[in-house]
N, C-alpha and C positions, 0 to 999 in steps of 0.2 A: 453647306444649307441645305436643314432636311425641309421637304414637302410642308411638317404641317408648320415649320417655322414660316414660310411662304405663304400658306393661306394666312396667318396671325399677320403676316406683314400686309395683304392683299386689303381686312378685313380693318387694320386701321389706318390704308389710305382710303377706304370705300369710307371711314368715319369721317374722314380731312375733310373729303369732296363732300361732304353732305354738309361738312360745315361751313364751308367756302372758304376752307385755307388751300386747297391745289387748282390747279394749275385744269382749264381744258385741254382736251384732247385734238390738238390741229389736223387737220384732211390734208395731205399730199397729194396729186396727179402721180407723182413716183418717187422715187426713193430717197432724197436730196438730204444733204448735213446744209443746212440754211446757214453753219457760221462754223466756226470754229470751235473746238472741246471735244471732250474724250463720246461717245457713243455703244450704247447694245443694240443692237438689229436682229432680233428674229421674226420667222415665219408665226403668221399669226391665224389662228381659226375664226371664223366669220363670228362664232358665237361670243367666243374674246370680244372681239370687235365692238360689241353691239352693248353689251357687258359695259366695257370704256363708256364708252359715249353715253349712254343710260346713265353714269355712276360719276362720269366727270364732267360730260359738259362736250358739247365742240368750238369749235371756229374751222371753215373752212379757208384752207390760201387751194382749192384748188382752181388752176387756170385753163382749165378744156373742160368745154361743155357737154363731149359724149364718157370723160371720166368720171364728172359731178352724177352724171345721170346712172351709171354705173353705181359709184358707188351710195347714192340714191336708194336701187333697187338693193343692191348688198345686208347693206347697214340695216334698212327701213327706216329713213327720215328722210330728211327734204334739204339735198346738199346744192345747192347752190354756184355758179362758178365763180370765182373772189379771185380775183388776179389779182394781189396783192405781194408785196413784198412782206416776209413775214421773216422770222426771227424766232426759230426755236430756245424758248431758254430751258436752265439746269433743271435739271426736275422735272419737266415738262415731257408729254406721250406724243407721237407724232403715227397716224395709220395711215401706210405709204401704201396706193394700186401698186403690185409692181409686175409688169407686162409679161409672158412667159417667152416673148418676143421682139428686137428690137424693130423698130419698126423702119423702113426707109428715110433716110433726112430726107427733112421737108415735110414730110407724111401729115397729114390731120386724118385719124384715124376717127370713125363711125362708132356707133354703139354696137351693130352688128359688126363688125371689124374684131374692135376689143374684143368681141365675147368668143368668137374664130377663134382668136390667139391665145384666149385665155388668159389667165390671172392669177397671183398669188395677193395676199394680206402680208402687211412688214410690218410692224413693231417699231419704230426708232424711238429712245430712248435713251434723252441726252441726261449723262450721269456729272459734266462740270465743264 
């Protein structure tokens, strides 16, 4: 698939989103598959993540307060902690906070500890 084709696809998806035809991006505190299906997972740059939430809207399924605070800071939006059971829909995108190291069992990290460990953003797309 050519780069121009991908740009065109993104333009069409943005138009659909503005017309109410697309699902909101779900924000997650970790890269998890919320249901069975076929997924594509890739790293995501912060600017691309901001563009996605601004284009498609978003819903928080972030179950930890420190993760919600980090995502709020990184994305420039107010992400509430929202400990819900969420099932990602076919065609829906998710942005997950991926820590660089796995914390010890049972440890709940603070914002400062998360920043010290470091993290990246991952894009999870449910294809089917």
